[in-house]
BANUDREN-345026 format. One record per atom (N, C-alpha, C): residue number from 0; residue in three letters; atom name; x, y, z. Coordinates in pm, whole numbers, plus 50000, padded with zeros to 5 digits. Layout:
+------+------+------+-------+-------+-------+
! resi ! resn ! name !  east ! north !    up !
+------+------+------+-------+-------+-------+
!  NUM !  Ala !   CA !     X !     Y !     Z !
...
+------+------+------+-------+-------+-------+
//
This chain:
+------+------+------+-------+-------+-------+
! resi ! resn ! name !  east ! north !    up !
+------+------+------+-------+-------+-------+
!    0 !  Met !    N ! 40132 ! 49721 ! 49675 !
!    0 !  Met !   CA ! 40261 ! 49730 ! 49613 !
!    0 !  Met !    C ! 40345 ! 49831 ! 49692 !
!    1 !  Ser !    N ! 40454 ! 49783 ! 49734 !
!    1 !  Ser !   CA ! 40539 ! 49866 ! 49816 !
!    1 !  Ser !    C ! 40653 ! 49924 ! 49733 !
!    2 !  Leu !    N ! 40690 ! 50041 ! 49772 !
!    2 !  Leu !   CA ! 40800 ! 50108 ! 49703 !
!    2 !  Leu !    C ! 40929 ! 50084 ! 49782 !
!    3 !  Thr !    N ! 41029 ! 50052 ! 49712 !
!    3 !  Thr !   CA ! 41159 ! 50035 ! 49777 !
!    3 !  Thr !    C ! 41259 ! 50121 ! 49705 !
!    4 !  Asn !    N ! 41345 ! 50173 ! 49783 !
!    4 !  Asn !   CA ! 41451 ! 50256 ! 49724 !
!    4 !  Asn !    C ! 41567 ! 50166 ! 49688 !
!    5 !  Tyr !    N ! 41605 ! 50181 ! 49566 !
!    5 !  Tyr !   CA ! 41721 ! 50105 ! 49520 !
!    5 !  Tyr !    C ! 41839 ! 50200 ! 49505 !
!    6 !  Lys !    N ! 41953 ! 50154 ! 49546 !
!    6 !  Lys !   CA ! 42072 ! 50232 ! 49524 !
!    6 !  Lys !    C ! 42114 ! 50216 ! 49379 !
!    7 !  Ile !    N ! 42121 ! 50332 ! 49316 !
!    7 !  Ile !   CA ! 42161 ! 50329 ! 49175 !
!    7 !  Ile !    C ! 42304 ! 50381 ! 49166 !
!    8 !  His !    N ! 42386 ! 50303 ! 49108 !
!    8 !  His !   CA ! 42526 ! 50343 ! 49090 !
!    8 !  His !    C ! 42546 ! 50375 ! 48943 !
!    9 !  Arg !    N ! 42597 ! 50494 ! 48920 !
!    9 !  Arg !   CA ! 42617 ! 50536 ! 48781 !
!    9 !  Arg !    C ! 42766 ! 50539 ! 48755 !
!   10 !  Asp !    N ! 42810 ! 50475 ! 48657 !
!   10 !  Asp !   CA ! 42950 ! 50475 ! 48619 !
!   10 !  Asp !    C ! 42981 ! 50600 ! 48540 !
!   11 !  Leu !    N ! 43101 ! 50655 ! 48565 !
!   11 !  Leu !   CA ! 43144 ! 50772 ! 48490 !
!   11 !  Leu !    C ! 43192 ! 50730 ! 48353 !
!   12 !  Asp !    N ! 43142 ! 50801 ! 48257 !
!   12 !  Asp !   CA ! 43186 ! 50776 ! 48120 !
!   12 !  Asp !    C ! 43322 ! 50844 ! 48101 !
!   13 !  Pro !    N ! 43426 ! 50778 ! 48055 !
!   13 !  Pro !   CA ! 43557 ! 50843 ! 48037 !
!   13 !  Pro !    C ! 43550 ! 50961 ! 47941 !
!   14 !  Gly !    N ! 43468 ! 50956 ! 47843 !
!   14 !  Gly !   CA ! 43452 ! 51068 ! 47751 !
!   14 !  Gly !    C ! 43394 ! 51190 ! 47819 !
!   15 !  Glu !    N ! 43302 ! 51169 ! 47913 !
!   15 !  Glu !   CA ! 43243 ! 51279 ! 47987 !
!   15 !  Glu !    C ! 43345 ! 51344 ! 48079 !
!   16 !  Phe !    N ! 43432 ! 51264 ! 48142 !
!   16 !  Phe !   CA ! 43538 ! 51317 ! 48227 !
!   16 !  Phe !    C ! 43636 ! 51403 ! 48146 !
!   17 !  Ile !    N ! 43673 ! 51356 ! 48030 !
!   17 !  Ile !   CA ! 43767 ! 51431 ! 47945 !
!   17 !  Ile !    C ! 43703 ! 51560 ! 47897 !
!   18 !  Arg !    N ! 43577 ! 51556 ! 47863 !
!   18 !  Arg !   CA ! 43506 ! 51675 ! 47818 !
!   18 !  Arg !    C ! 43496 ! 51777 ! 47932 !
!   19 !  Ala !    N ! 43467 ! 51736 ! 48054 !
!   19 !  Ala !   CA ! 43460 ! 51826 ! 48169 !
!   19 !  Ala !    C ! 43599 ! 51884 ! 48198 !
!   20 !  Phe !    N ! 43702 ! 51803 ! 48189 !
!   20 !  Phe !   CA ! 43838 ! 51852 ! 48210 !
!   20 !  Phe !    C ! 43875 ! 51955 ! 48102 !
!   21 !  Gly !    N ! 43835 ! 51933 ! 47979 !
!   21 !  Gly !   CA ! 43861 ! 52027 ! 47870 !
!   21 !  Gly !    C ! 43791 ! 52160 ! 47893 !
!   22 !  Tyr !    N ! 43664 ! 52155 ! 47935 !
!   22 !  Tyr !   CA ! 43591 ! 52279 ! 47964 !
!   22 !  Tyr !    C ! 43657 ! 52357 ! 48079 !
!   23 !  Thr !    N ! 43697 ! 52283 ! 48182 !
!   23 !  Thr !   CA ! 43763 ! 52347 ! 48296 !
!   23 !  Thr !    C ! 43895 ! 52411 ! 48254 !
!   24 !  Leu !    N ! 43971 ! 52341 ! 48172 !
!   24 !  Leu !   CA ! 44098 ! 52394 ! 48125 !
!   24 !  Leu !    C ! 44078 ! 52519 ! 48039 !
!   25 !  Val !    N ! 43976 ! 52518 ! 47953 !
!   25 !  Val !   CA ! 43946 ! 52635 ! 47870 !
!   25 !  Val !    C ! 43906 ! 52754 ! 47958 !
!   26 !  Leu !    N ! 43824 ! 52729 ! 48060 !
!   26 !  Leu !   CA ! 43784 ! 52837 ! 48151 !
!   26 !  Leu !    C ! 43904 ! 52892 ! 48229 !
!   27 !  Ile !    N ! 43992 ! 52805 ! 48274 !
!   27 !  Ile !   CA ! 44111 ! 52851 ! 48347 !
!   27 !  Ile !    C ! 44198 ! 52937 ! 48256 !
!   28 !  Ile !    N ! 44220 ! 52895 ! 48133 !
!   28 !  Ile !   CA ! 44301 ! 52972 ! 48038 !
!   28 !  Ile !    C ! 44235 ! 53106 ! 48009 !
!   29 !  Phe !    N ! 44103 ! 53106 ! 47991 !
!   29 !  Phe !   CA ! 44031 ! 53230 ! 47963 !
!   29 !  Phe !    C ! 44046 ! 53329 ! 48079 !
!   30 !  Phe !    N ! 44023 ! 53282 ! 48202 !
!   30 !  Phe !   CA ! 44034 ! 53372 ! 48317 !
!   30 !  Phe !    C ! 44179 ! 53418 ! 48340 !
!   31 !  Ala !    N ! 44275 ! 53333 ! 48308 !
!   31 !  Ala !   CA ! 44416 ! 53374 ! 48319 !
!   31 !  Ala !    C ! 44446 ! 53485 ! 48219 !
!   32 !  Met !    N ! 44393 ! 53475 ! 48099 !
!   32 !  Met !   CA ! 44414 ! 53579 ! 47998 !
!   32 !  Met !    C ! 44346 ! 53709 ! 48040 !
!   33 !  Val !    N ! 44226 ! 53700 ! 48094 !
!   33 !  Val !   CA ! 44155 ! 53819 ! 48141 !
!   33 !  Val !    C ! 44232 ! 53885 ! 48256 !
!   34 !  Leu !    N ! 44281 ! 53804 ! 48348 !
!   34 !  Leu !   CA ! 44358 ! 53856 ! 48460 !
!   34 !  Leu !    C ! 44487 ! 53922 ! 48412 !
!   35 !  Leu !    N ! 44554 ! 53860 ! 48317 !
!   35 !  Leu !   CA ! 44676 ! 53919 ! 48260 !
!   35 !  Leu !    C ! 44646 ! 54052 ! 48191 !
!   36 !  Tyr !    N ! 44537 ! 54060 ! 48117 !
!   36 !  Tyr !   CA ! 44497 ! 54184 ! 48050 !
!   36 !  Tyr !    C ! 44469 ! 54294 ! 48153 !
!   37 !  Ile !    N ! 44399 ! 54259 ! 48261 !
!   37 !  Ile !   CA ! 44366 ! 54358 ! 48364 !
!   37 !  Ile !    C ! 44494 ! 54407 ! 48432 !
!   38 !  Cys !    N ! 44586 ! 54317 ! 48462 !
!   38 !  Cys !   CA ! 44712 ! 54357 ! 48526 !
!   38 !  Cys !    C ! 44792 ! 54450 ! 48435 !
!   39 !  Gln !    N ! 44797 ! 54417 ! 48306 !
!   39 !  Gln !   CA ! 44870 ! 54503 ! 48212 !
!   39 !  Gln !    C ! 44803 ! 54639 ! 48198 !
!   40 !  Ser !    N ! 44673 ! 54644 ! 48199 !
!   40 !  Ser !   CA ! 44602 ! 54771 ! 48189 !
!   40 !  Ser !    C ! 44628 ! 54858 ! 48312 !
!   41 !  Ile !    N ! 44626 ! 54797 ! 48429 !
!   41 !  Ile !   CA ! 44654 ! 54872 ! 48552 !
!   41 !  Ile !    C ! 44796 ! 54926 ! 48550 !
!   42 !  Gln !    N ! 44891 ! 54842 ! 48508 !
!   42 !  Gln !   CA ! 45031 ! 54886 ! 48502 !
!   42 !  Gln !    C ! 45049 ! 54997 ! 48399 !
!   43 !  Lys !    N ! 44979 ! 54990 ! 48287 !
!   43 !  Lys !   CA ! 44988 ! 55093 ! 48184 !
!   43 !  Lys !    C ! 44938 ! 55227 ! 48238 !
!   44 !  Val !    N ! 44826 ! 55226 ! 48308 !
!   44 !  Val !   CA ! 44771 ! 55349 ! 48364 !
!   44 !  Val !    C ! 44866 ! 55407 ! 48468 !
!   45 !  Arg !    N ! 44925 ! 55321 ! 48553 !
!   45 !  Arg !   CA ! 45019 ! 55368 ! 48655 !
!   45 !  Arg !    C ! 45142 ! 55431 ! 48591 !
!   46 !  Ile !    N ! 45197 ! 55367 ! 48489 !
!   46 !  Ile !   CA ! 45316 ! 55420 ! 48422 !
!   46 !  Ile !    C ! 45285 ! 55550 ! 48349 !
!   47 !  Glu !    N ! 45166 ! 55559 ! 48287 !
!   47 !  Glu !   CA ! 45127 ! 55684 ! 48221 !
!   47 !  Glu !    C ! 45120 ! 55798 ! 48322 !
!   48 !  Gly !    N ! 45069 ! 55770 ! 48441 !
!   48 !  Gly !   CA ! 45065 ! 55872 ! 48546 !
!   48 !  Gly !    C ! 45204 ! 55916 ! 48588 !
!   49 !  Glu !    N ! 45297 ! 55820 ! 48599 !
!   49 !  Glu !   CA ! 45434 ! 55855 ! 48634 !
!   49 !  Glu !    C ! 45499 ! 55939 ! 48525 !
!   50 !  Val !    N ! 45472 ! 55906 ! 48399 !
!   50 !  Val !   CA ! 45529 ! 55982 ! 48288 !
!   50 !  Val !    C ! 45475 ! 56125 ! 48290 !
!   51 !  Glu !    N ! 45346 ! 56140 ! 48312 !
!   51 !  Glu !   CA ! 45288 ! 56275 ! 48320 !
!   51 !  Glu !    C ! 45351 ! 56354 ! 48435 !
!   52 !  Ser !    N ! 45371 ! 56287 ! 48547 !
!   52 !  Ser !   CA ! 45434 ! 56353 ! 48662 !
!   52 !  Ser !    C ! 45577 ! 56396 ! 48628 !
!   53 !  Leu !    N ! 45651 ! 56311 ! 48560 !
!   53 !  Leu !   CA ! 45788 ! 56345 ! 48523 !
!   53 !  Leu !    C ! 45792 ! 56458 ! 48420 !
!   54 !  Ile !    N ! 45698 ! 56460 ! 48327 !
!   54 !  Ile !   CA ! 45693 ! 56568 ! 48229 !
!   54 !  Ile !    C ! 45664 ! 56701 ! 48300 !
!   55 !  His !    N ! 45573 ! 56697 ! 48396 !
!   55 !  His !   CA ! 45541 ! 56818 ! 48473 !
!   55 !  His !    C ! 45663 ! 56864 ! 48553 !
!   56 !  Ser !    N ! 45731 ! 56770 ! 48617 !
!   56 !  Ser !   CA ! 45851 ! 56804 ! 48695 !
!   56 !  Ser !    C ! 45959 ! 56861 ! 48604 !
!   57 !  Arg !    N ! 45974 ! 56806 ! 48487 !
!   57 !  Arg !   CA ! 46076 ! 56856 ! 48393 !
!   57 !  Arg !    C ! 46045 ! 56999 ! 48351 !
!   58 !  Ala !    N ! 45918 ! 57027 ! 48324 !
!   58 !  Ala !   CA ! 45880 ! 57163 ! 48285 !
!   58 !  Ala !    C ! 45907 ! 57261 ! 48400 !
!   59 !  Met !    N ! 45876 ! 57220 ! 48522 !
!   59 !  Met !   CA ! 45902 ! 57307 ! 48636 !
!   59 !  Met !    C ! 46052 ! 57330 ! 48654 !
!   60 !  Leu !    N ! 46132 ! 57225 ! 48636 !
!   60 !  Leu !   CA ! 46278 ! 57239 ! 48650 !
!   60 !  Leu !    C ! 46336 ! 57328 ! 48541 !
!   61 !  Lys !    N ! 46280 ! 57320 ! 48421 !
!   61 !  Lys !   CA ! 46326 ! 57410 ! 48314 !
!   61 !  Lys !    C ! 46296 ! 57555 ! 48349 !
!   62 !  Gln !    N ! 46178 ! 57579 ! 48406 !
!   62 !  Gln !   CA ! 46141 ! 57715 ! 48444 !
!   62 !  Gln !    C ! 46232 ! 57765 ! 48556 !
!   63 !  Val !    N ! 46259 ! 57682 ! 48655 !
!   63 !  Val !   CA ! 46348 ! 57721 ! 48765 !
!   63 !  Val !    C ! 46489 ! 57746 ! 48712 !
!   64 !  Asn !    N ! 46535 ! 57660 ! 48620 !
!   64 !  Asn !   CA ! 46668 ! 57679 ! 48560 !
!   64 !  Asn !    C ! 46677 ! 57812 ! 48487 !
!   65 !  His !    N ! 46573 ! 57845 ! 48414 !
!   65 !  His !   CA ! 46571 ! 57972 ! 48341 !
!   65 !  His !    C ! 46578 ! 58090 ! 48439 !
!   66 !  Ser !    N ! 46498 ! 58085 ! 48544 !
!   66 !  Ser !   CA ! 46499 ! 58197 ! 48639 !
!   66 !  Ser !    C ! 46633 ! 58205 ! 48713 !
!   67 !  Leu !    N ! 46696 ! 58090 ! 48742 !
!   67 !  Leu !   CA ! 46827 ! 58093 ! 48807 !
!   67 !  Leu !    C ! 46936 ! 58147 ! 48714 !
!   68 !  Arg !    N ! 46925 ! 58118 ! 48587 !
!   68 !  Arg !   CA ! 47021 ! 58175 ! 48491 !
!   68 !  Arg !    C ! 47007 ! 58327 ! 48484 !
!   69 !  Leu !    N ! 46882 ! 58374 ! 48485 !
!   69 !  Leu !   CA ! 46861 ! 58519 ! 48485 !
!   69 !  Leu !    C ! 46917 ! 58581 ! 48612 !
!   70 !  Glu !    N ! 46895 ! 58518 ! 48725 !
!   70 !  Glu !   CA ! 46946 ! 58571 ! 48850 !
!   70 !  Glu !    C ! 47098 ! 58568 ! 48853 !
!   71 !  Arg !    N ! 47158 ! 58463 ! 48798 !
!   71 !  Arg !   CA ! 47304 ! 58456 ! 48792 !
!   71 !  Arg !    C ! 47359 ! 58570 ! 48708 !
!   72 !  Gly !    N ! 47294 ! 58599 ! 48595 !
!   72 !  Gly !   CA ! 47337 ! 58710 ! 48512 !
!   72 !  Gly !    C ! 47328 ! 58843 ! 48587 !
!   73 !  Phe !    N ! 47221 ! 58859 ! 48664 !
!   73 !  Phe !   CA ! 47206 ! 58981 ! 48742 !
!   73 !  Phe !    C ! 47314 ! 58990 ! 48850 !
!   74 !  Leu !    N ! 47340 ! 58878 ! 48917 !
!   74 !  Leu !   CA ! 47440 ! 58879 ! 49025 !
!   74 !  Leu !    C ! 47582 ! 58898 ! 48973 !
!   75 !  Arg !    N ! 47609 ! 58859 ! 48849 !
!   75 !  Arg !   CA ! 47741 ! 58877 ! 48791 !
!   75 !  Arg !    C ! 47760 ! 59016 ! 48728 !
!   76 !  Ser !    N ! 47657 ! 59096 ! 48727 !
!   76 !  Ser !   CA ! 47663 ! 59228 ! 48666 !
!   76 !  Ser !    C ! 47768 ! 59315 ! 48736 !
!   77 !  Phe !    N ! 47859 ! 59373 ! 48659 !
!   77 !  Phe !   CA ! 47966 ! 59455 ! 48716 !
!   77 !  Phe !    C ! 47911 ! 59582 ! 48781 !
!   78 !  Thr !    N ! 47808 ! 59639 ! 48725 !
!   78 !  Thr !   CA ! 47751 ! 59760 ! 48786 !
!   78 !  Thr !    C ! 47692 ! 59728 ! 48924 !
!   79 !  Arg !    N ! 47625 ! 59616 ! 48937 !
!   79 !  Arg !   CA ! 47570 ! 59578 ! 49066 !
!   79 !  Arg !    C ! 47682 ! 59549 ! 49166 !
!   80 !  Ile !    N ! 47786 ! 59479 ! 49122 !
!   80 !  Ile !   CA ! 47898 ! 59448 ! 49210 !
!   80 !  Ile !    C ! 47966 ! 59578 ! 49256 !
!   81 !  Asp !    N ! 47985 ! 59672 ! 49164 !
!   81 !  Asp !   CA ! 48046 ! 59801 ! 49199 !
!   81 !  Asp !    C ! 47960 ! 59876 ! 49300 !
!   82 !  Arg !    N ! 47830 ! 59879 ! 49275 !
!   82 !  Arg !   CA ! 47738 ! 59949 ! 49365 !
!   82 !  Arg !    C ! 47739 ! 59884 ! 49504 !
!   83 !  Glu !    N ! 47736 ! 59751 ! 49510 !
!   83 !  Glu !   CA ! 47740 ! 59681 ! 49639 !
!   83 !  Glu !    C ! 47872 ! 59708 ! 49711 !
!   84 !  Ala !    N ! 47984 ! 59710 ! 49636 !
!   84 !  Ala !   CA ! 48115 ! 59734 ! 49698 !
!   84 !  Ala !    C ! 48122 ! 59876 ! 49755 !
!   85 !  Arg !    N ! 48068 ! 59971 ! 49683 !
!   85 !  Arg !   CA ! 48074 ! 60110 ! 49731 !
!   85 !  Arg !    C ! 47982 ! 60134 ! 49850 !
!   86 !  His !    N ! 47858 ! 60083 ! 49843 !
!   86 !  His !   CA ! 47761 ! 60114 ! 49947 !
!   86 !  His !    C ! 47774 ! 60024 ! 50070 !
!   87 !  Asn !    N ! 47783 ! 59896 ! 50049 !
!   87 !  Asn !   CA ! 47782 ! 59803 ! 50163 !
!   87 !  Asn !    C ! 47920 ! 59784 ! 50225 !
!   88 !  Leu !    N ! 48024 ! 59780 ! 50141 !
!   88 !  Leu !   CA ! 48158 ! 59753 ! 50193 !
!   88 !  Leu !    C ! 48241 ! 59880 ! 50214 !
!   89 !  Gly !    N ! 48196 ! 59992 ! 50159 !
!   89 !  Gly !   CA ! 48266 ! 60118 ! 50176 !
!   89 !  Gly !    C ! 48393 ! 60129 ! 50093 !
!   90 !  Leu !    N ! 48402 ! 60054 ! 49985 !
!   90 !  Leu !   CA ! 48520 ! 60062 ! 49899 !
!   90 !  Leu !    C ! 48513 ! 60187 ! 49812 !
!   91 !  Val !    N ! 48629 ! 60243 ! 49776 !
!   91 !  Val !   CA ! 48636 ! 60363 ! 49692 !
!   91 !  Val !    C ! 48735 ! 60339 ! 49580 !
!   92 !  Glu !    N ! 48732 ! 60428 ! 49481 !
!   92 !  Glu !   CA ! 48829 ! 60421 ! 49371 !
!   92 !  Glu !    C ! 48969 ! 60451 ! 49425 !
!   93 !  Pro !    N ! 49072 ! 60382 ! 49379 !
!   93 !  Pro !   CA ! 49208 ! 60412 ! 49426 !
!   93 !  Pro !    C ! 49258 ! 60543 ! 49367 !
!   94 !  Glu !    N ! 49340 ! 60611 ! 49444 !
!   94 !  Glu !   CA ! 49403 ! 60734 ! 49395 !
!   94 !  Glu !    C ! 49509 ! 60696 ! 49292 !
!   95 !  Thr !    N ! 49546 ! 60793 ! 49208 !
!   95 !  Thr !   CA ! 49646 ! 60763 ! 49103 !
!   95 !  Thr !    C ! 49782 ! 60730 ! 49162 !
!   96 !  Asp !    N ! 49818 ! 60785 ! 49275 !
!   96 !  Asp !   CA ! 49949 ! 60754 ! 49333 !
!   96 !  Asp !    C ! 49949 ! 60617 ! 49402 !
!   97 !  Gln !    N ! 49831 ! 60557 ! 49419 !
!   97 !  Gln !   CA ! 49823 ! 60424 ! 49479 !
!   97 !  Gln !    C ! 49837 ! 60313 ! 49376 !
!   98 !  Leu !    N ! 49830 ! 60348 ! 49249 !
!   98 !  Leu !   CA ! 49836 ! 60247 ! 49143 !
!   98 !  Leu !    C ! 49979 ! 60209 ! 49115 !
!   99 !  Val !    N ! 50005 ! 60081 ! 49105 !
!   99 !  Val !   CA ! 50137 ! 60029 ! 49070 !
!   99 !  Val !    C ! 50117 ! 59940 ! 48949 !
!  100 !  Phe !    N ! 50188 ! 59969 ! 48843 !
!  100 !  Phe !   CA ! 50177 ! 59890 ! 48722 !
!  100 !  Phe !    C ! 50289 ! 59788 ! 48719 !
!  101 !  Phe !    N ! 50258 ! 59670 ! 48681 !
!  101 !  Phe !   CA ! 50355 ! 59563 ! 48675 !
!  101 !  Phe !    C ! 50355 ! 59509 ! 48533 !
!  102 !  Asn !    N ! 50470 ! 59501 ! 48473 !
!  102 !  Asn !   CA ! 50483 ! 59448 ! 48339 !
!  102 !  Asn !    C ! 50545 ! 59309 ! 48351 !
!  103 !  Ala !    N ! 50475 ! 59210 ! 48308 !
!  103 !  Ala !   CA ! 50520 ! 59073 ! 48324 !
!  103 !  Ala !    C ! 50641 ! 59042 ! 48238 !
!  104 !  Lys !    N ! 50664 ! 59116 ! 48130 !
!  104 !  Lys !   CA ! 50776 ! 59089 ! 48040 !
!  104 !  Lys !    C ! 50908 ! 59138 ! 48098 !
!  105 !  Thr !    N ! 50905 ! 59237 ! 48184 !
!  105 !  Thr !   CA ! 51028 ! 59294 ! 48239 !
!  105 !  Thr !    C ! 51048 ! 59248 ! 48383 !
!  106 !  Thr !    N ! 51067 ! 59119 ! 48399 !
!  106 !  Thr !   CA ! 51088 ! 59065 ! 48533 !
!  106 !  Thr !    C ! 51236 ! 59050 ! 48566 !
!  107 !  Glu !    N ! 51324 ! 59092 ! 48475 !
!  107 !  Glu !   CA ! 51468 ! 59084 ! 48499 !
!  107 !  Glu !    C ! 51510 ! 59191 ! 48598 !
!  108 !  Lys !    N ! 51616 ! 59163 ! 48675 !
!  108 !  Lys !   CA ! 51669 ! 59262 ! 48768 !
!  108 !  Lys !    C ! 51754 ! 59363 ! 48692 !
!  109 !  Lys !    N ! 51738 ! 59487 ! 48728 !
!  109 !  Lys !   CA ! 51819 ! 59593 ! 48664 !
!  109 !  Lys !    C ! 51943 ! 59614 ! 48748 !
!  110 !  Asn !    N ! 52060 ! 59622 ! 48681 !
!  110 !  Asn !   CA ! 52188 ! 59644 ! 48752 !
!  110 !  Asn !    C ! 52218 ! 59789 ! 48764 !
+------+------+------+-------+-------+-------+
//
């Protein structure tokens, strides 16, 4: 008895094709949702890092602003300005005969 190979042709069942397409579609949707979740998580972490950086920068700017306001107050001090004018510029108090008083109300010419 000899063995012979027969070509067996199997027809695709339409129900089996639809079932395989359904499984594939479900897997694609599932992986798309997982990918979307991962992308959103990565973006959330990146934005949280930017927010932390901005909060840190804001705190530093507030500190610099405070120190600059203090320095401005010091630089506007009349005693410091007077001392700088006397020592560095050599300015002195005017003599009494050097003072001229001007009254804005009496700007009329006297005859």
